Each structure stands twice: as C-alpha cells, then as structure tokens.
N, CA, C and O atoms as a GROMACS GRO file, in nm:
protein
  324
    1MET      N    1  -7.109  13.972  13.778
    1MET     CA    2  -6.985  13.904  13.810
    1MET      C    3  -6.987  13.860  13.956
    1MET      O    4  -7.022  13.938  14.044
    2LYS      N    5  -6.950  13.736  13.981
    2LYS     CA    6  -6.945  13.683  14.117
    2LYS      C    7  -6.822  13.736  14.188
    2LYS      O    8  -6.716  13.753  14.128
    3LYS      N    9  -6.839  13.762  14.317
    3LYS     CA   10  -6.724  13.800  14.400
    3LYS      C   11  -6.658  13.674  14.454
    3LYS      O   12  -6.726  13.579  14.494
    4LEU      N   13  -6.527  13.675  14.454
    4LEU     CA   14  -6.453  13.562  14.508
    4LEU      C   15  -6.438  13.580  14.658
    4LEU      O   16  -6.397  13.686  14.704
    5LYS      N   17  -6.470  13.478  14.734
    5LYS     CA   18  -6.460  13.485  14.879
    5LYS      C   19  -6.388  13.363  14.933
    5LYS      O   20  -6.403  13.252  14.883
    6ASN      N   21  -6.310  13.387  15.035
    6ASN     CA   22  -6.244  13.279  15.109
    6ASN      C   23  -6.162  13.185  15.021
    6ASN      O   24  -6.162  13.063  15.042
    7ILE      N   25  -6.094  13.241  14.924
    7ILE     CA   26  -6.008  13.159  14.840
    7ILE      C   27  -5.865  13.179  14.886
    7ILE      O   28  -5.815  13.292  14.884
    8PRO      N   29  -5.797  13.072  14.927
    8PRO     CA   30  -5.658  13.086  14.972
    8PRO      C   31  -5.570  13.135  14.857
    8PRO      O   32  -5.588  13.096  14.742
    9ILE      N   33  -5.476  13.220  14.890
    9ILE     CA   34  -5.383  13.270  14.789
    9ILE      C   35  -5.240  13.246  14.835
    9ILE      O   36  -5.214  13.228  14.954
   10PHE      N   37  -5.150  13.245  14.740
   10PHE     CA   38  -5.009  13.224  14.770
   10PHE      C   39  -4.928  13.318  14.683
   10PHE      O   40  -4.922  13.301  14.561
   11HIS      N   41  -4.865  13.417  14.745
   11HIS     CA   42  -4.776  13.508  14.674
   11HIS      C   43  -4.634  13.454  14.688
   11HIS      O   44  -4.579  13.452  14.798
   12ASP      N   45  -4.576  13.409  14.579
   12ASP     CA   46  -4.447  13.342  14.589
   12ASP      C   47  -4.338  13.431  14.646
   12ASP      O   48  -4.252  13.382  14.720
   13ASP      N   49  -4.338  13.560  14.615
   13ASP     CA   50  -4.231  13.645  14.667
   13ASP      C   51  -4.252  13.682  14.813
   13ASP      O   52  -4.159  13.726  14.879
   14GLN      N   53  -4.371  13.665  14.864
   14GLN     CA   54  -4.397  13.690  15.006
   14GLN      C   55  -4.397  13.559  15.083
   14GLN      O   56  -4.312  13.535  15.168
   15HIS      N   57  -4.493  13.475  15.053
   15HIS     CA   58  -4.511  13.351  15.129
   15HIS      C   59  -4.399  13.251  15.102
   15HIS      O   60  -4.355  13.181  15.194
   16GLY      N   61  -4.353  13.244  14.979
   16GLY     CA   62  -4.243  13.153  14.946
   16GLY      C   63  -4.118  13.189  15.023
   16GLY      O   64  -4.050  13.102  15.079
   17THR      N   65  -4.086  13.318  15.026
   17THR     CA   66  -3.969  13.365  15.101
   17THR      C   67  -3.986  13.336  15.250
   17THR      O   68  -3.894  13.290  15.316
   18ALA      N   69  -4.104  13.365  15.303
   18ALA     CA   70  -4.130  13.345  15.446
   18ALA      C   71  -4.118  13.198  15.484
   18ALA      O   72  -4.066  13.166  15.591
   19ILE      N   73  -4.166  13.109  15.400
   19ILE     CA   74  -4.159  12.966  15.428
   19ILE      C   75  -4.014  12.918  15.431
   19ILE      O   76  -3.976  12.840  15.518
   20VAL      N   77  -3.935  12.965  15.337
   20VAL     CA   78  -3.793  12.926  15.332
   20VAL      C   79  -3.719  12.980  15.455
   20VAL      O   80  -3.638  12.909  15.515
   21VAL      N   81  -3.747  13.105  15.493
   21VAL     CA   82  -3.683  13.165  15.612
   21VAL      C   83  -3.723  13.086  15.736
   21VAL      O   84  -3.638  13.054  15.819
   22LEU      N   85  -3.852  13.054  15.750
   22LEU     CA   86  -3.898  12.978  15.866
   22LEU      C   87  -3.831  12.841  15.872
   22LEU      O   88  -3.789  12.797  15.979
   23ALA      N   89  -3.822  12.773  15.760
   23ALA     CA   90  -3.757  12.641  15.757
   23ALA      C   91  -3.613  12.652  15.803
   23ALA      O   92  -3.566  12.569  15.881
   24GLY      N   93  -3.541  12.753  15.753
   24GLY     CA   94  -3.403  12.772  15.796
   24GLY      C   95  -3.392  12.801  15.944
   24GLY      O   96  -3.303  12.750  16.012
   25LEU      N   97  -3.484  12.885  15.995
   25LEU     CA   98  -3.481  12.919  16.137
   25LEU      C   99  -3.514  12.798  16.225
   25LEU      O  100  -3.452  12.778  16.329
   26ILE      N  101  -3.610  12.718  16.183
   26ILE     CA  102  -3.645  12.598  16.260
   26ILE      C  103  -3.522  12.508  16.275
   26ILE      O  104  -3.492  12.460  16.384
   27ASN      N  105  -3.453  12.484  16.164
   27ASN     CA  106  -3.334  12.398  16.169
   27ASN      C  107  -3.222  12.462  16.249
   27ASN      O  108  -3.155  12.393  16.327
   28ALA      N  109  -3.200  12.590  16.231
   28ALA     CA  110  -3.094  12.660  16.307
   28ALA      C  111  -3.123  12.656  16.457
   28ALA      O  112  -3.032  12.636  16.537
   29MET      N  113  -3.249  12.674  16.494
   29MET     CA  114  -3.287  12.671  16.636
   29MET      C  115  -3.263  12.532  16.695
   29MET      O  116  -3.215  12.520  16.807
   30LYS      N  117  -3.297  12.430  16.619
   30LYS     CA  118  -3.273  12.294  16.667
   30LYS      C  119  -3.124  12.268  16.689
   30LYS      O  120  -3.085  12.213  16.792
   31LEU      N  121  -3.043  12.308  16.593
   31LEU     CA  122  -2.898  12.288  16.606
   31LEU      C  123  -2.839  12.366  16.722
   31LEU      O  124  -2.747  12.320  16.789
   32ALA      N  125  -2.892  12.487  16.746
   32ALA     CA  126  -2.839  12.572  16.852
   32ALA      C  127  -2.905  12.544  16.988
   32ALA      O  128  -2.861  12.598  17.089
   33GLY      N  129  -3.008  12.461  16.989
   33GLY     CA  130  -3.077  12.432  17.114
   33GLY      C  131  -3.157  12.549  17.168
   33GLY      O  132  -3.168  12.566  17.289
   34LYS      N  133  -3.211  12.631  17.079
   34LYS     CA  134  -3.288  12.749  17.119
   34LYS      C  135  -3.434  12.732  17.081
   34LYS      O  136  -3.470  12.642  17.005
   35THR      N  137  -3.518  12.820  17.135
   35THR     CA  138  -3.660  12.818  17.102
   35THR      C  139  -3.700  12.954  17.043
   35THR      O  140  -3.634  13.055  17.065
   36PHE      N  141  -3.808  12.953  16.969
   36PHE     CA  142  -3.860  13.078  16.911
   36PHE      C  143  -3.907  13.172  17.021
   36PHE      O  144  -3.891  13.294  17.011
   37GLU      N  145  -3.964  13.116  17.126
   37GLU     CA  146  -4.020  13.197  17.234
   37GLU      C  147  -3.914  13.281  17.305
   37GLU      O  148  -3.945  13.390  17.354
   38ASN      N  149  -3.790  13.232  17.312
   38ASN     CA  150  -3.686  13.300  17.388
   38ASN      C  151  -3.580  13.366  17.300
   38ASN      O  152  -3.477  13.411  17.351
   39SER      N  153  -3.602  13.371  17.170
   39SER     CA  154  -3.503  13.427  17.079
   39SER      C  155  -3.542  13.566  17.033
   39SER      O  156  -3.659  13.604  17.037
   40LYS      N  157  -3.442  13.642  16.990
   40LYS     CA  158  -3.465  13.776  16.936
   40LYS      C  159  -3.444  13.772  16.786
   40LYS      O  160  -3.359  13.700  16.735
   41PHE      N  161  -3.524  13.852  16.714
   41PHE     CA  162  -3.520  13.853  16.568
   41PHE      C  163  -3.510  13.996  16.518
   41PHE      O  164  -3.573  14.087  16.572
   42ILE      N  165  -3.432  14.015  16.413
   42ILE     CA  166  -3.425  14.142  16.343
   42ILE      C  167  -3.465  14.116  16.199
   42ILE      O  168  -3.404  14.034  16.131
   43ILE      N  169  -3.567  14.186  16.154
   43ILE     CA  170  -3.613  14.176  16.016
   43ILE      C  171  -3.560  14.299  15.944
   43ILE      O  172  -3.603  14.411  15.973
   44ASN      N  173  -3.470  14.279  15.851
   44ASN     CA  174  -3.410  14.390  15.778
   44ASN      C  175  -3.484  14.408  15.646
   44ASN      O  176  -3.448  14.350  15.544
   45GLY      N  177  -3.588  14.489  15.651
   45GLY     CA  178  -3.674  14.514  15.535
   45GLY      C  179  -3.819  14.503  15.576
   45GLY      O  180  -3.863  14.397  15.621
   46ALA      N  181  -3.893  14.612  15.561
   46ALA     CA  182  -4.032  14.614  15.606
   46ALA      C  183  -4.130  14.612  15.490
   46ALA      O  184  -4.243  14.659  15.502
   47GLY      N  185  -4.087  14.557  15.377
   47GLY     CA  186  -4.176  14.546  15.261
   47GLY      C  187  -4.267  14.426  15.275
   47GLY      O  188  -4.285  14.372  15.384
   48ALA      N  189  -4.324  14.384  15.163
   48ALA     CA  190  -4.420  14.274  15.164
   48ALA      C  191  -4.359  14.144  15.217
   48ALA      O  192  -4.421  14.076  15.298
   49ALA      N  193  -4.239  14.111  15.173
   49ALA     CA  194  -4.175  13.986  15.220
   49ALA      C  195  -4.138  13.997  15.368
   49ALA      O  196  -4.162  13.903  15.444
   50GLY      N  197  -4.080  14.109  15.408
   50GLY     CA  198  -4.043  14.128  15.549
   50GLY      C  199  -4.163  14.121  15.641
   50GLY      O  200  -4.155  14.063  15.750
   51ASP      N  201  -4.274  14.179  15.599
   51ASP     CA  202  -4.397  14.174  15.678
   51ASP      C  203  -4.445  14.030  15.692
   51ASP      O  204  -4.482  13.987  15.801
   52THR      N  205  -4.445  13.956  15.582
   52THR     CA  206  -4.492  13.818  15.585
   52THR      C  207  -4.397  13.730  15.666
   52THR      O  208  -4.442  13.639  15.736
   53ILE      N  209  -4.268  13.754  15.656
   53ILE     CA  210  -4.171  13.680  15.737
   53ILE      C  211  -4.197  13.704  15.885
   53ILE      O  212  -4.198  13.609  15.964
   54SER      N  213  -4.217  13.829  15.923
   54SER     CA  214  -4.241  13.859  16.065
   54SER      C  215  -4.369  13.792  16.113
   54SER      O  216  -4.374  13.742  16.225
   55ARG      N  217  -4.472  13.791  16.030
   55ARG     CA  218  -4.599  13.728  16.069
   55ARG      C  219  -4.584  13.576  16.086
   55ARG      O  220  -4.640  13.519  16.180
   56ILE      N  221  -4.510  13.511  15.996
   56ILE     CA  222  -4.498  13.365  16.007
   56ILE      C  223  -4.410  13.328  16.127
   56ILE      O  224  -4.434  13.226  16.191
   57ILE      N  225  -4.308  13.410  16.156
   57ILE     CA  226  -4.224  13.384  16.273
   57ILE      C  227  -4.306  13.402  16.401
   57ILE      O  228  -4.294  13.323  16.494
   58LEU      N  229  -4.390  13.505  16.405
   58LEU     CA  230  -4.477  13.525  16.521
   58LEU      C  231  -4.576  13.410  16.536
   58LEU      O  232  -4.602  13.365  16.648
   59SER      N  233  -4.630  13.360  16.425
   59SER     CA  234  -4.726  13.250  16.434
   59SER      C  235  -4.659  13.121  16.480
   59SER      O  236  -4.726  13.030  16.529
   60TYR      N  237  -4.528  13.112  16.464
   60TYR     CA  238  -4.455  12.993  16.507
   60TYR      C  239  -4.410  13.001  16.653
   60TYR      O  240  -4.354  12.905  16.706
   61GLY      N  241  -4.433  13.115  16.718
   61GLY     CA  242  -4.405  13.123  16.861
   61GLY      C  243  -4.315  13.236  16.905
   61GLY      O  244  -4.294  13.255  17.025
   62ALA      N  245  -4.259  13.312  16.811
   62ALA     CA  246  -4.175  13.425  16.849
   62ALA      C  247  -4.259  13.530  16.922
   62ALA      O  248  -4.380  13.540  16.901
   63GLN      N  249  -4.195  13.606  17.007
   63GLN     CA  250  -4.262  13.711  17.084
   63GLN      C  251  -4.240  13.845  17.014
   63GLN      O  252  -4.128  13.879  16.977
   64GLY      N  253  -4.349  13.921  16.998
   64GLY     CA  254  -4.339  14.051  16.933
   64GLY      C  255  -4.241  14.144  17.002
   64GLY      O  256  -4.175  14.225  16.936
   65LYS      N  257  -4.230  14.134  17.134
   65LYS     CA  258  -4.138  14.220  17.209
   65LYS      C  259  -3.992  14.187  17.178
   65LYS      O  260  -3.904  14.268  17.208
   66ASN      N  261  -3.967  14.071  17.119
   66ASN     CA  262  -3.830  14.029  17.085
   66ASN      C  263  -3.800  14.042  16.936
   66ASN      O  264  -3.707  13.980  16.885
   67MET      N  265  -3.880  14.125  16.866
   67MET     CA  266  -3.862  14.140  16.723
   67MET      C  267  -3.843  14.288  16.689
   67MET      O  268  -3.919  14.373  16.734
   68ILE      N  269  -3.741  14.316  16.610
   68ILE     CA  270  -3.716  14.451  16.560
   68ILE      C  271  -3.727  14.445  16.409
   68ILE      O  272  -3.664  14.362  16.344
   69ILE      N  273  -3.808  14.535  16.353
   69ILE     CA  274  -3.824  14.542  16.208
   69ILE      C  275  -3.766  14.675  16.163
   69ILE      O  276  -3.800  14.780  16.217
   70CYS      N  277  -3.680  14.670  16.062
   70CYS     CA  278  -3.613  14.790  16.012
   70CYS      C  279  -3.654  14.819  15.868
   70CYS      O  280  -3.679  14.728  15.789
   71ASP      N  281  -3.660  14.948  15.836
   71ASP     CA  282  -3.678  14.990  15.698
   71ASP      C  283  -3.560  15.077  15.659
   71ASP      O  284  -3.458  15.075  15.727
   72THR      N  285  -3.571  15.153  15.554
   72THR     CA  286  -3.458  15.234  15.507
   72THR      C  287  -3.419  15.345  15.604
   72THR      O  288  -3.310  15.401  15.592
   73LYS      N  289  -3.506  15.376  15.699
   73LYS     CA  290  -3.477  15.483  15.796
   73LYS      C  291  -3.436  15.429  15.933
   73LYS      O  292  -3.413  15.506  16.025
   74GLY      N  293  -3.428  15.297  15.946
   74GLY     CA  294  -3.390  15.237  16.074
   74GLY      C  295  -3.502  15.156  16.136
   74GLY      O  296  -3.596  15.114  16.068
   75ALA      N  297  -3.492  15.135  16.266
   75ALA     CA  298  -3.592  15.053  16.337
   75ALA      C  299  -3.728  15.122  16.338
   75ALA      O  300  -3.737  15.244  16.352
   76ILE      N  301  -3.830  15.042  16.322
   76ILE     CA  302  -3.967  15.094  16.326
   76ILE      C  303  -4.018  15.076  16.469
   76ILE      O  304  -4.011  14.968  16.526
   77TYR      N  305  -4.069  15.183  16.525
   77TYR     CA  306  -4.121  15.177  16.661
   77TYR      C  307  -4.237  15.274  16.675
   77TYR      O  308  -4.251  15.369  16.597
   78GLN      N  309  -4.318  15.250  16.775
   78GLN     CA  310  -4.434  15.336  16.799
   78GLN      C  311  -4.386  15.477  16.834
   78GLN      O  312  -4.300  15.495  16.920
   79GLY      N  313  -4.441  15.576  16.765
   79GLY     CA  314  -4.403  15.715  16.790
   79GLY      C  315  -4.298  15.768  16.695
   79GLY      O  316  -4.268  15.887  16.697
   80ARG      N  317  -4.242  15.682  16.611
   80ARG     CA  318  -4.143  15.728  16.515
   80ARG      C  319  -4.210  15.815  16.409
   80ARG      O  320  -4.318  15.783  16.360
   81LYS      N  321  -4.144  15.925  16.375
   81LYS     CA  322  -4.200  16.014  16.272
   81LYS      C  323  -4.155  15.972  16.135
   81LYS      O  324  -4.193  16.034  16.036
   0.00000   0.00000   0.00000
C-alpha cells in the first residue's frame, strides 16, 4: 500500500469554521478601523475548531501575547495544572 504524502486536507468543522470566523473578523476590523496586530482575542473553546481558529488568526497577523484561549477550566496558560 502506498503512503499518502503532502496531500492538502480540509476538515469542514475545523477549517470551515476558522475561515468563516476570519472573514467576519476581517470585516469587523475594517469597520472598526483596527488591525489584527494591535487587537486582543479571546478564544472560548480549546478543541479542534478553537485551535484552528487561533492558528488562522495568528497567521493573519494577530500577536500570541494578545490571545487568550479558554477551555472548560478557564484560561490556558503556561504552568497551569
């Protein structure tokens, strides 16, 4: 059996959600006169979609220091038990 390599994939519940969120944020930022680089973001949900949303927002210019990701126990941070 051949191994599949370098084949792009698209998970609709992850990437589809992230694309829609990014599109909404791009338009909202334009209307508000803000930039991704200077804005703060809270991701409420650290599952597959939340992870992909945070990654696409970071790739669009958001700063990791301005992003808080929360799960069922609250904000995720280094050193949290």
